[in-house]
PAROSE-957931 format. One record per residue: residue in three letters; y, z, x of N, C-alpha, C, CB in turn. Coordinates in steps of 0.02 Angstrom, whole numbers, plus 50000, padded with zeros to 5 digits. Glycine has a CB too. Layout:
N
ALAYZXYZXYZXYZX/...
This chain:
116
MET499254999350020499874999049983500844999650051499705007849918/HIS501284997150013501814997250050502415002550053502014991950038/ALA502125005650024502415013050014502755014350066501925018650004/PRO502225017250140502545019350193503115014550240502005021350230/LEU503185008350216503855006950213504295008350217503995005750191/VAL504505012150149505025011250127505485014550154505015011750075/PRO505155024050214505675025350202505915024750305505695033050147/ALA505355018350325505665016150373506435010850357505095012850410/LEU506105006650314506795002650299507275004850254506684996550274/ILE507375011150248508005014350209508445016250272507815021750155/ARG508105017550341508095020650407508535016650421507485021250453/VAL508215008950440508515004450474508774999050475508325003850499/VAL508734996550362509354993050334510014992450370509524996150275/PRO510154997450349511124999450365511244999550455511395010450328/THR510744999150476511024999550549511084988950574510235005950612/LEU510394988550536510534978550538511064978350504509934972350496/VAL511374980050438511854977750422512624977950486511874981350356/LEU512734984350514513184985050563512834981250619513364992550577/MET512574979050618512614978650698512374970650692512004984950752/SER512664966250626512834960050596513464958650591512604959350540/LEU513544963450580514624965550591514554965050611515224969650589/GLY514454967650696514804968050761514804974750771515504965050765/LEU514584979250717514814986950735514054989050753515234992350661/THR514334994850795513774999050842514175004650849513504995750921/CYS513575011050856513805017450872513945018550963513195022750840/SER514485021650961514555023451042514085028051065515235026851062/VAL513635024951124513275028851151513355028851213512745028251137/ASN513515034051253513295032651325514085026751356512295027751323/GLY514805026651302515055023351328515195016051296514785024051376/GLN514475014951262514635007651232515145007751149513755003751216/PRO515444999451142515875000951120515655001951058516324997551132/GLN515955002550987515865003650947515804999250904516105006850942/LEU516594992750929516414986550875516794985050942516694984850777/SER516244978850943516114972151028516154963750951514584973751103/LEU516514959450950516634955150914517024948550954516964958550862/PRO516444940950973516644937350982517464935151003516384936050947/MET517584932251019518234928351047518504923351067518394929451077/GLU518844921451068518994918351104519774916551139518714914851080/CYS519704918151213520584921651242520704917651312520584932651268/ARG521124918551320521634914551386522124918051408522044908051367/GLN522384915951484522944920951498523424915451542522674928951544/GLN524054915851542524174911751571524224903651561523894913351602/LYS524314903151513524164896851475523654892351488524644893351476/GLN523114897651535522604893351569522004890551481522074900051651/ALA521414886251492521234887051451520884891051400521184884651460/TRP520464890251351520474896151317519264895751346520954894951199/GLN519334902351328518634902651345518534909251309518444902351428/PRO517884909251302517344915751280517594921251301516584915751310/CYS517464926651262517754934751268517624935451233518324937751275/ARG517684941751236517414948051182518124953251159516724954151233/TYR518064955451134518384961451094517934967151080518644959151025/GLU518164972751132517894980051111518264985151110517414982251147/SER517794988951091518284997451054517795002051050518674997450961/GLU518005007851069517925014151054518225016551001518085017451099/GLN518545015051010519385017950947519875010250933520205025851010/PRO519635005750885519914998550871520555004750823519224990350815/GLY520784999350860521855000650850522205006450865522175000550771/ALA521855009950916521975015650965521995011251052521225022350953/ARG521385012351051521135006851119520465001351109520845012351190/TRP520504997751143520414994051142520174986651212520804995051107/ARG519744983051226519934979251279519664970951260519604982851350/LEU519964964951305519744959051283519044959951361520514951451279/ALA518654957251344517864958751419518214950751420516514960751392/PHE518444946651450518204939851488517794939251541518694936651512/GLN517764933151555516654932851603517044937951677516134918151654/ASN517454936551695517594938451745518364945651781517574931751760/HIS518324948551721518774952251715518884955051660519194950051731/THR519494961651623519224963851561520274968251586518124969651554/VAL520324965451531521054967851513521154974751454521434960751478/HIS521394978051488521334985451441522184985751407521104994451505/PHE522034986551329522484991351301522744995451258522704990451301/ARG523204996951247523295005251224523815005651173523555010551289/HIS523785007351108524225010451074524145016851051524355007151032/ASP525145018251055524865026351018525075027650953525155033351058/GLY525175022950887525295023950842525985023650816525045027950838/THR526655026550902527595024150866527575014850897528615031050931/GLY526945009950895527535000550894527615003150995528935000550813/LEU527245008251035527445005851094526595002851140527945012851133/MET526404997151165525764996951148525664997651233525464990051097/HIS525114997551271525084996151349524454994151354525245002151401/MET524584989751431524154984551438523984982051513524434979251398/GLN523274985851548523134987451605522424977051621522714998351595/MET522734977751678522224971351695521804973151764522704963551709/GLY521244976151742520974976851781520724981951780521194975651817/ASP520134987851809520424994551797520594998551855520004998451758/GLN521164996051894521564997651922522164994151943521314999551953/ALA522424990451912522944990351890523424995151847522844986351871/ALA524254994451878524564998351839524574997251755525164998051866/TRP524735001951719524705000851645525764996851627524425011451597/THR525604993851613526254987951569526294990351496525974978051564/THR527134991251504526994989151399527144982051379527674994051334/VAL526744982951344526964974951317527194972451243526344970651326/GLN527154971451236527504967051131527144962051122528464962451115/ALA526654964451082526164957851026526584952151006525884961050940/ARG526604948750967526454944350951526164937450952526664944950945/TRP526284935650876525764930750831526064922950868525924931450721/ILE525774917350892526024912050918525504908950862526014910551004/ALA525084907850853524784903350803524164907250725524324897850862/GLU524074906850670523884908450642522914909650661524234905150600/GLY522974916550657522264921550702522454922750775521394916850710/THR523044916550800523244922450876523764925150905523124920350934/LEU523564931050919523854936050937523784937151014523644940950898/CYS524574935151057524764938351127525094943051137525034935251163/TRP524914945951203525264951951230525244950951292525014958451215/ASN526134949951305526424946551380526034939751395526274952351454/ASP525714936851427525544932751444524704933051442525884931851495/VAL524394934851417523554936851372523684935151324523224944351358/CYS523464930351281523034928751192522314929451183523084920351163/ALA522424930251116521564931451094521664928651038521174939651086/ARG521134922950966520964921050961520564920950932521024920350984/GLY520494922250848519804924550795520014931250780518934924750831/ASP519474931950758519624940250685519674943950702519194943650634/ILE520384944250741520454949050766520374955850772520684948250766/PRO520574963050751520364968950701521224971050722519514975750727/LEU521274974250685522184976350682521744983350664522954971550603/ASP521344986850656521564993350636520854998950660521754993050544/
């Protein structure tokens, strides 16, 4: 009989739904949210990247193939960006340049950008 499968499905199905949406639990510093996007820097060609965040809307990063750009927002309207892990944080202003394309100084991302 299939009755023993029901408790297992009840535990697994919510996790599968969240995973299909790009949402995961933060475990060992892994992001809660990880979404594929396209990014570019200094008007270079668009390339695949990932939006990753443990605290969407407050702290996030764009993971390029060979480097990462970190962002933080304190809720006052000020945003800061760090190019790589060792660079200084700089204040940036976000701006929309096209539908679905958001830029911070010379770093841009396009796709389903979570804003909260």
